[in-house]
C-alpha positions as CSV (number, residue, x, y, z in Angstrom):
1,G,24.9,12.8,-4.4
2,G,21.7,12.1,-2.6
3,G,18.6,13.0,-4.6
4,I,15.3,13.6,-2.9
5,G,13.3,11.3,-5.2
6,P,12.0,7.8,-4.4
7,R,14.7,5.2,-3.7
8,P,14.7,2.3,-6.2
9,A,14.1,-1.2,-4.8
10,A,17.1,-3.1,-3.7
11,R,18.4,-5.3,-6.5
12,G,15.3,-4.7,-8.7
13,R,12.9,-6.2,-6.2
14,V,9.3,-5.0,-5.7
15,R,8.5,-4.4,-2.1
16,I,5.6,-3.1,0.0
17,L,7.3,-0.9,2.6
18,R,4.0,0.2,4.2
19,P,1.8,-1.3,5.4
20,G,4.0,-4.1,6.7
21,D,2.7,-7.7,6.3
22,G,0.7,-8.4,9.5
23,D,0.4,-4.8,10.5
24,E,-2.6,-3.7,12.6
25,Y,-4.2,-0.3,12.6
26,L,-6.8,1.1,15.0
27,V,-9.7,3.3,13.8
28,E,-10.9,5.5,16.6
29,A,-14.6,6.2,17.0
30,G,-16.0,9.7,16.6
31,Y,-14.2,10.7,13.4
32,P,-16.0,11.1,10.1
33,D,-15.7,8.4,7.4
34,G,-12.5,8.9,5.5
35,A,-10.7,10.9,8.1
36,Q,-8.4,8.1,9.1
37,A,-6.1,6.4,6.6
38,V,-3.6,3.6,6.2
39,P,-0.3,4.7,4.6
40,I,1.0,3.0,1.4
41,R,4.6,3.0,0.2
42,I,5.9,0.8,-2.5
43,A,9.5,0.3,-3.7
44,L,9.9,-0.5,-7.4
45,P,13.0,-0.8,-9.6
46,A,13.8,2.6,-11.3
47,G,11.5,3.2,-14.2
48,A,9.2,0.3,-13.5
49,S,5.4,0.6,-13.7
50,A,2.9,-1.3,-11.6
51,E,-0.7,-1.5,-10.6
52,V,-1.6,-1.4,-6.9
53,R,-4.7,-3.3,-5.7
54,L,-6.4,-3.3,-2.3
55,D,-8.7,-6.3,-1.8
56,G,-8.8,-6.7,-5.6
57,A,-9.7,-3.1,-6.5
58,R,-7.3,-0.8,-8.2
59,V,-5.7,1.9,-6.1
60,P,-4.9,5.1,-8.0
61,L,-1.2,5.3,-7.1
62,A,1.8,6.2,-9.3
63,A,5.4,7.3,-8.8
64,P,6.6,8.1,-6.3
65,W,4.4,5.2,-5.1
66,D,3.5,6.8,-1.8
67,G,-0.1,7.4,-0.7
68,R,-3.0,6.6,1.6
69,V,-6.2,4.6,1.6
70,E,-9.2,5.0,3.9
71,A,-8.9,2.9,7.0
72,R,-11.9,0.6,6.8
73,P,-12.4,-2.0,9.6
74,G,-11.6,-5.6,8.6
75,R,-8.8,-7.7,7.1
76,H,-7.2,-6.4,3.9
77,R,-4.8,-7.4,1.3
78,L,-2.6,-5.0,-0.7
79,E,-0.9,-6.3,-3.9
80,V,1.5,-4.9,-6.4
81,W,1.1,-6.2,-10.0
82,L,3.7,-5.8,-12.7
83,P,2.4,-5.5,-16.3
84,G,1.5,-8.9,-17.8
85,A,2.2,-10.8,-14.6
86,A,0.1,-13.8,-13.7
87,A,0.6,-13.2,-9.9
88,P,1.3,-10.2,-7.7
89,A,5.0,-9.3,-7.4
90,A,4.5,-8.3,-3.7
91,E,1.6,-8.5,-1.2
92,A,0.9,-7.5,2.4
93,R,-2.0,-8.4,4.6
94,F,-3.1,-6.0,7.3
95,T,-6.0,-5.5,9.7
96,V,-7.9,-2.4,10.7
97,R,-9.7,-2.7,14.1
98,G,-12.2,-0.5,15.8
99,G,-14.5,2.0,14.3
100,E,-17.5,1.4,16.5
101,R,-19.5,4.6,16.9
């Protein structure tokens, strides 16, 4: 049976599905701040908990590990930290271009 809930990560791995490592996004001029966003989707083993960080700051994201963050021009790093870990379990770097008014 195919449930509609989030799919567990393959073989218990933690993965960042979106944004992909190296992805680039374009912010178009003329939109108010916060109107454009970068999608976030994380795959975790069933029942796992984690903390998601963008450029070192905590992102309020919980199961089903799907959300959005404001598209701010610049280079960014998204990390997934498991409880008690000394290093991130997964990371992705992405760039947001544009935004000139």
